[in-house]
Backbone as CSV, one residue per row, in Angstrom:
resi,resn,N_x,N_y,N_z,CA_x,CA_y,CA_z,C_x,C_y,C_z
1,MET,0.821,-1.184,0.006,0.000,-0.005,-0.003,0.858,1.260,-0.005
2,SER,1.995,1.233,0.649,2.840,2.429,0.703,3.360,2.821,-0.670
3,ASN,3.560,1.863,-1.594,3.978,2.208,-2.942,2.935,3.087,-3.618
4,TYR,1.651,2.763,-3.379,0.584,3.597,-3.947,0.654,5.012,-3.420
5,LEU,0.924,5.151,-2.126,0.989,6.478,-1.547,2.140,7.305,-2.128
6,VAL,3.248,6.679,-2.398,4.374,7.370,-3.012,4.010,7.810,-4.435
7,GLU,3.335,6.935,-5.173,2.903,7.276,-6.530,1.905,8.420,-6.522
8,ILE,0.946,8.355,-5.587,-0.071,9.401,-5.491,0.583,10.730,-5.127
9,ASP,1.520,10.702,-4.198,2.218,11.922,-3.799,2.907,12.553,-5.011
10,GLY,3.596,11.745,-5.817,4.262,12.263,-7.011,3.270,12.836,-8.006
11,LEU,2.125,12.159,-8.171,1.097,12.644,-9.079,0.534,13.982,-8.600
12,LEU,0.250,14.089,-7.309,-0.302,15.337,-6.781,0.618,16.534,-7.012
13,LEU,1.909,16.298,-6.964,2.868,17.374,-7.211,2.837,17.893,-8.636
14,ARG,2.352,17.077,-9.554,2.307,17.481,-10.986,0.965,18.091,-11.382
15,LEU,-0.021,18.055,-10.534,-1.345,18.524,-10.908,-1.477,20.043,-10.668
16,ASN,-2.337,20.655,-11.503,-2.592,22.089,-11.322,-3.762,22.275,-10.332
17,GLU,-4.083,23.526,-10.064,-5.079,23.838,-9.056,-6.457,23.256,-9.404
18,ASP,-6.900,23.415,-10.644,-8.204,22.865,-11.058,-8.259,21.354,-10.903
19,GLN,-7.219,20.689,-11.306,-7.165,19.230,-11.170,-7.199,18.802,-9.702
20,LEU,-6.496,19.542,-8.858,-6.498,19.240,-7.426,-7.886,19.454,-6.811
21,ARG,-8.601,20.463,-7.285,-9.960,20.712,-6.775,-10.890,19.567,-7.171
22,ILE,-10.747,19.061,-8.385,-11.583,17.934,-8.828,-11.299,16.699,-7.948
23,ILE,-10.030,16.431,-7.717,-9.664,15.288,-6.884,-10.184,15.493,-5.451
24,ASN,-10.050,16.705,-4.942,-10.545,17.002,-3.610,-12.036,16.715,-3.499
25,ARG,-12.802,17.148,-4.506,-14.254,16.904,-4.513,-14.538,15.413,-4.477
26,LYS,-13.802,14.646,-5.257,-14.020,13.201,-5.308,-13.656,12.543,-3.955
27,ILE,-12.598,13.031,-3.318,-12.193,12.504,-2.024,-13.261,12.803,-0.984
28,VAL,-13.774,14.034,-0.996,-14.818,14.398,-0.039,-16.080,13.544,-0.244
29,GLU,-16.466,13.318,-1.501,-17.613,12.472,-1.802,-17.397,11.054,-1.270
30,ARG,-16.210,10.531,-1.501,-15.885,9.162,-1.030,-15.926,9.077,0.478
31,LEU,-15.368,10.077,1.160,-15.395,10.085,2.626,-16.832,10.170,3.165
32,LYS,-17.685,10.959,2.501,-19.084,11.046,2.900,-19.774,9.693,2.742
33,LEU,-19.487,9.018,1.643,-20.077,7.696,1.399,-19.639,6.699,2.482
34,ILE,-18.361,6.707,2.818,-17.849,5.819,3.862,-18.518,6.146,5.201
35,ASN,-18.657,7.447,5.496,-19.288,7.862,6.739,-20.755,7.420,6.809
36,ARG,-21.477,7.549,5.688,-22.875,7.103,5.642,-22.966,5.604,5.868
37,ALA,-22.055,4.860,5.268,-22.067,3.400,5.455,-21.809,3.032,6.899
38,LYS,-20.859,3.703,7.540,-20.591,3.444,8.951,-21.803,3.767,9.813
39,SER,-22.431,4.888,9.507,-23.609,5.295,10.256,-24.730,4.287,10.102
40,THR,-24.930,3.788,8.889,-25.982,2.803,8.635,-25.706,1.523,9.431
41,VAL,-24.459,1.076,9.439,-24.097,-0.118,10.190,-24.329,0.121,11.690
42,SER,-23.940,1.291,12.184,-24.142,1.616,13.592,-25.612,1.658,13.951
43,LEU,-26.438,2.258,13.081,-27.874,2.331,13.349,-28.536,0.970,13.332
44,ALA,-28.017,0.052,12.537,-28.608,-1.274,12.404,-28.524,-2.060,13.723
45,ARG,-27.642,-1.644,14.629,-27.524,-2.326,15.917,-28.696,-2.025,16.843
46,PHE,-29.495,-1.005,16.496,-30.556,-0.553,17.400,-31.937,-0.699,16.794
47,ASN,-32.915,-0.823,17.699,-34.329,-0.847,17.323,-35.053,0.167,18.184
48,LEU,-36.240,0.587,17.717,-37.037,1.482,18.509,-37.334,0.818,19.862
49,GLY,-37.255,1.593,20.893,-37.540,1.074,22.214,-36.318,0.535,22.965
50,ASP,-35.230,0.298,22.222,-34.007,-0.176,22.908,-33.553,0.841,23.935
51,ARG,-33.022,0.345,25.017,-32.393,1.215,26.034,-30.932,1.372,25.647
52,ALA,-30.454,2.608,25.744,-29.065,2.884,25.408,-28.608,4.091,26.222
53,TYR,-27.318,4.342,26.165,-26.790,5.535,26.820,-25.637,6.092,25.987
54,PHE,-25.332,7.368,26.244,-24.144,7.991,25.692,-23.483,8.754,26.822
55,LEU,-22.232,9.098,26.630,-21.481,9.842,27.640,-21.525,11.326,27.316
56,TYR,-21.809,12.129,28.314,-21.840,13.583,28.184,-21.121,14.158,29.388
57,ASN,-19.989,14.813,29.132,-19.143,15.344,30.213,-18.817,14.280,31.262
58,GLY,-18.560,13.061,30.762,-18.162,11.983,31.636,-19.318,11.282,32.367
59,ARG,-20.533,11.718,32.130,-21.707,11.108,32.776,-22.464,10.253,31.790
60,LYS,-22.969,9.099,32.259,-23.846,8.267,31.428,-25.210,8.938,31.336
61,MET,-25.706,9.021,30.129,-27.017,9.631,29.887,-27.933,8.525,29.315
62,PRO,-28.625,7.776,30.186,-29.445,6.654,29.722,-30.829,7.096,29.257
63,GLY,-31.371,6.292,28.350,-32.724,6.560,27.861,-33.171,5.481,26.900
64,ALA,-34.302,5.769,26.222,-34.867,4.828,25.259,-34.850,5.455,23.877
65,ILE,-34.551,4.647,22.885,-34.517,5.119,21.500,-35.968,5.252,21.021
66,ILE,-36.331,6.462,20.594,-37.693,6.711,20.152,-37.780,6.998,18.655
67,ARG,-36.630,7.235,18.010,-36.636,7.491,16.585,-35.261,7.164,16.009
68,LEU,-35.282,6.531,14.835,-34.029,6.261,14.120,-34.079,7.006,12.807
69,ASN,-33.176,7.969,12.653,-33.098,8.747,11.426,-31.955,8.222,10.573
70,GLN,-31.691,8.891,9.453,-30.633,8.439,8.571,-29.255,8.528,9.214
71,LYS,-29.010,9.588,10.000,-27.688,9.793,10.587,-27.683,9.825,12.117
72,THR,-28.858,9.901,12.740,-28.903,10.025,14.187,-30.017,9.148,14.767
73,ALA,-29.930,8.954,16.059,-31.008,8.319,16.816,-31.498,9.347,17.809
74,THR,-32.807,9.359,18.042,-33.355,10.242,19.076,-33.541,9.403,20.316
75,LEU,-32.934,9.891,21.397,-32.970,9.165,22.677,-33.770,9.997,23.661
76,ARG,-34.827,9.402,24.223,-35.568,10.081,25.295,-34.935,9.633,26.606
77,LEU,-34.281,10.580,27.241,-33.578,10.284,28.479,-34.555,9.976,29.595
78,ASP,-34.055,9.369,30.646,-34.895,9.019,31.784,-35.514,10.254,32.427
79,ASP,-34.885,11.425,32.249,-35.455,12.662,32.826,-36.456,13.316,31.869
80,GLY,-36.742,12.678,30.727,-37.756,13.178,29.795,-37.207,14.019,28.657
81,LYS,-35.965,14.449,28.747,-35.377,15.257,27.680,-35.032,14.363,26.488
82,GLU,-35.036,14.945,25.298,-34.726,14.223,24.082,-33.418,14.761,23.484
83,TRP,-32.595,13.840,23.044,-31.310,14.186,22.439,-31.195,13.476,21.097
84,LEU,-30.655,14.180,20.093,-30.233,13.556,18.841,-28.788,13.126,19.026
85,VAL,-28.529,11.870,18.815,-27.191,11.316,19.086,-26.715,10.501,17.873
86,ALA,-25.460,10.696,17.512,-24.848,9.869,16.458,-24.830,8.438,16.964
87,PRO,-25.204,7.475,16.143,-25.298,6.091,16.609,-23.962,5.532,17.111
88,GLY,-22.864,6.026,16.584,-21.564,5.543,17.023,-21.251,5.920,18.468
89,LEU,-22.002,6.890,19.026,-21.772,7.304,20.405,-22.680,6.570,21.391
90,LEU,-23.624,5.765,20.874,-24.548,5.052,21.735,-24.046,3.670,22.121
91,THR,-24.340,3.290,23.338,-24.058,1.955,23.830,-25.398,1.345,24.271
92,LYS,-25.701,0.159,23.735,-26.946,-0.495,24.095,-26.874,-0.982,25.540
93,ILE,-27.975,-0.781,26.251,-28.079,-1.264,27.622,-28.775,-2.631,27.551
94,ILE,-28.088,-3.644,28.016,-28.660,-5.000,28.004,-29.390,-5.200,29.333
95,GLU,-30.712,-5.293,29.232,-31.531,-5.496,30.412,-31.435,-6.966,30.827
96,GLN,-31.293,-7.191,32.123,-31.160,-8.575,32.584,-32.334,-8.992,33.429
């Protein structure tokens, strides 16, 4: 893989500003696609009604998932407040 990086580095040095902008746009699009895929996988771990928590200032914020959106989950905390949370920040609470 490192050989590819050396080749890419050499190629980047030969490109003009317009060409670099085109490549930048493609890289940003690819990163967004990867991020969406990760988010989808993270969201698939949860169902409506699942108990979960996230950390906020070092404190566990537990609640129930009441909505699953494309990029976030809505968590109704035990105190009644609702938070939009990235699924990667949630930990499922396994009830015993």
